N, C-alpha and C positions, 0 to 999 in steps of 0.2 A: 597522542596514547590512540591506541588501534581496540574498538572492540568488540573486531567484527568486520570480521579482511572477504569474504564471501564474493562470487561471480552473479557476472550477469546475464542478460546479452536478451535481441528480440524475436518476438516469433517464427515459426519454422512451421507450415501445417504440416500435420504423419496423417494417420489410418486411422480407424476408429478404433480404440486400445483406449482398459480398464484399467489402473493402475490403485494402487491402497494406502491410505496415509497413512504416515508415520507414524506418530507416539502425540501426543496434546500432553505438555505444561503448564498451570494453571498458575498462576500470583493471585491471592485469595489477598484483598484491601485490606489492610492495619484499623483502616476507620471506616468512618456508616461507606454503607454503601451507592456508589451520587453515575458511576460509567461505567462499561467494558470496550475495552479492546481487542480484539482481536490482534499480535503482533503475530506479522511474519517473513520467514528469515530467507536472505539471498541461496541462490545455487549454492548447489552442495553442501549443504551448513542446513539443523536440525533448529529442533522449540528450544531446546535445553538453555544453547546459547546467550538467546537473546531473553530465555526469564529470568536468566542470572542477574545481567547487566539491570533487565526494567523495575525487578525485588528490593533495584538502593536509589529506584527512585524515587522521591518525596515529594510522593502524592498517593497519598492515603489510601484516598477516595474508590480507587481505579484500580477491578481489578483486567486483569491483563491473561487474554488466551493464545499457548502460542503455538498450532498447533506444524506440528512436522510434513514438507512434500510427501509425496509421496518419490520410491526412484526407476528411473523411467531412463530409456539411451537417450539421449540429447546431440542433437544435431551439430551444435561449435564441437562438440568435442569427438572427434568424425561418431556416434552413436552409445561411444563410452555412455552406462550407463551413473548416473547422481542424481543427488533428492535436489528437484526440478517441481514447480508449479505448471509448470507451460514451454515446451521441445521450445527451442533454442538456436537458432540458425543465427543471424549479426544484429548487429547496432546500423540498420541503416533504414528514410523509407520504402525501399523498394521490397524488403521482407520480409517476404506475407506473414502475416498472426493466423498464430495458433488457436486461433477462437476453439475449440473442440476440449482445451484441454487447459484455457483461459475460463469457460462460462464454471470447466468441474470444477477447480482451486476458486473461480467468488460465491461457487453453488456453499462448497465445502466450509470458506466461511462464515454463510450466513445464516448455513442452519448452528450453525457452534453459536450464531448468534441470537438466534429466531427460541429459546428458552429462555432466555435470560425473565428477566417478572419491565413489567409493563410499563413502570415506572423506573425503569431504567435510561439514560444517556446511552445510545452506542456507536462503534469510531471501532473502525481497520484503519491499524497503517500496517508497515514497511517497510527493512532497507532494500532499494534494492527489487533480486526482478522481481523479491517484494512485498518493493511499493507498490513495481508494473501492475500487480493481482491488485494491492490497493485501489487506484491509480481505476485504472477498470473498473475497478469493484463497485464507483463512486460514477461515472458514466454510465452502469447498471442503473444503479438506483434514482440520475436523474429522468431517463430514459425511456424507466419505469417498467425495462425488462434485462434481456442477457442478450447473447446475442442469435441466442437460436430460437429466438420471440416466449419463452418460456418469461411466467413473475417473479419478476420481480421481487422478494418478501420483506426487507427487510429497513426499516427507513433509518437511516444517517446521520449523524451529530455531529461528526468531524470526519474526517479521515487527514495521513503527515501521511508523507512520505521521500527518506530521503534517499537520491545516490539513487535516484531507478529516473522512469516517464512513460510515456504516455501509452501503452497499445492499441491498433485500433485508431488515431489521430486522423486518416486521410475523414471515416466517413463523418467522426463524432459532429463534428459545425451544422453540416446539412443536417444529421439528425436530432440534434437539439432546437436549429431553427425552423423544421415543420410541420413544430409541436410549446401551444403554450404555453402547456402542463413544465414539459420537459423545463423552456426555463425557464421558467418559475421558479421548479427545482433546481439547476444549474445557480442561480443569482444565491439562493441561500444557505446554501453547504457547506460549511470555511473549511476548509482545503492548503492544506502550510505542508507548504515543498523545501526542501534543503540539501545543496546540490555544493562541492568540491570543485573551484577554478580546475586541479591538477589529478583529476578523476583521471583514469590511466586502466582502467572498464568501461562504464559509464560516462562516456564525455561529459560535462562542463554545460558542453554546448545539445543533446541530445536531451539533456533535464530542462533548461533555460523553454525550451523551443517547443520540450511540452507543456509545461509554465506560458508560452504564449500563446497556445494552439486555445487552453483551456481558456484562456480570457477571456480571447478574442468569438468561441465557444458559444461563452455566455457564462463565465464561474467569477460572478463577479464578487465573489469572497472568499476569496486564495495570497494568497500569500508568499512569495518565493525571497528566502534570505540564500544567497551568496555567501562562501567560505574563502579568502583569496589561500590555495596552495594546498589546501585538502584533500590529501587525495580519494582511493575509492576506502572509508571504516569510516564511525562518527568520534566524536569526541566529549571532552564533559559540556562544552561551549555548548555546540549545538543541542546538546540533549538535553540542558538551563533554557534553550529557546519553545523546544515541542513543551517540556512543562510546565514554560510559564503561558507560555499559547492556547495547549489541552486547559487547564485552571479556568481561561478568561472563556471561554468557546463552548465551553460546558458546564459554563460558572460554578466549581466543583469550591467547595470549605477548602477552606489555608492560604495562606498566605504565598507573594510572588515573589520568585528570586532572582535576583542580581542579574540585570540584561545586561550584556552580550552583543 
């Protein structure tokens, strides 16, 4: 069953440009508000697609915020415009990262979380390019700053990435290794990554390599789940794992689901 079939990529630098973010959809908690998670869609999609799915999950104590990325020219599509959190060239280690776009997206997410009550736990999750943005936000959190050097203001309690990859992977390990505070934060931040072996958009090897890079950079509280034959979409079994994991790491009230 496919809930979402958005595409993705790895960044390609563009000139300095300003983009307007689209509509934000909010799923209010049905029970006691214990956590707020910003969930980010994939390339070409919009926030409403995921808000409809997230509303059905058995997580009554989570508020979901589902923003929509700006519509912008995308290098992967020859400059054709579509919703994208940052510019996309191709998925390879040599492809340059659109640091300006990544910072703008991560800053937008941080702003959405910045007005939540002080006693609410905060998280970021996403699918494909949204997952890449979520994982990039995790790296900003542990380094204490965006790629441009500005202070990262949010204390994250959970990060989820489905069918995604790690932007700026080449520099992360060195950045963490020179900062005791970054190493401490990396060791304690819970991250869940899931990837299907049949993914023909973001190849499984990229998800697996991203998990390895994060782990070797000091992210000790990282879980990587692989799904045999799963393509570039999510399935109920994967979402059950997400629900279980979030319930545990965020200390939410409620019952665990059946493990898959």
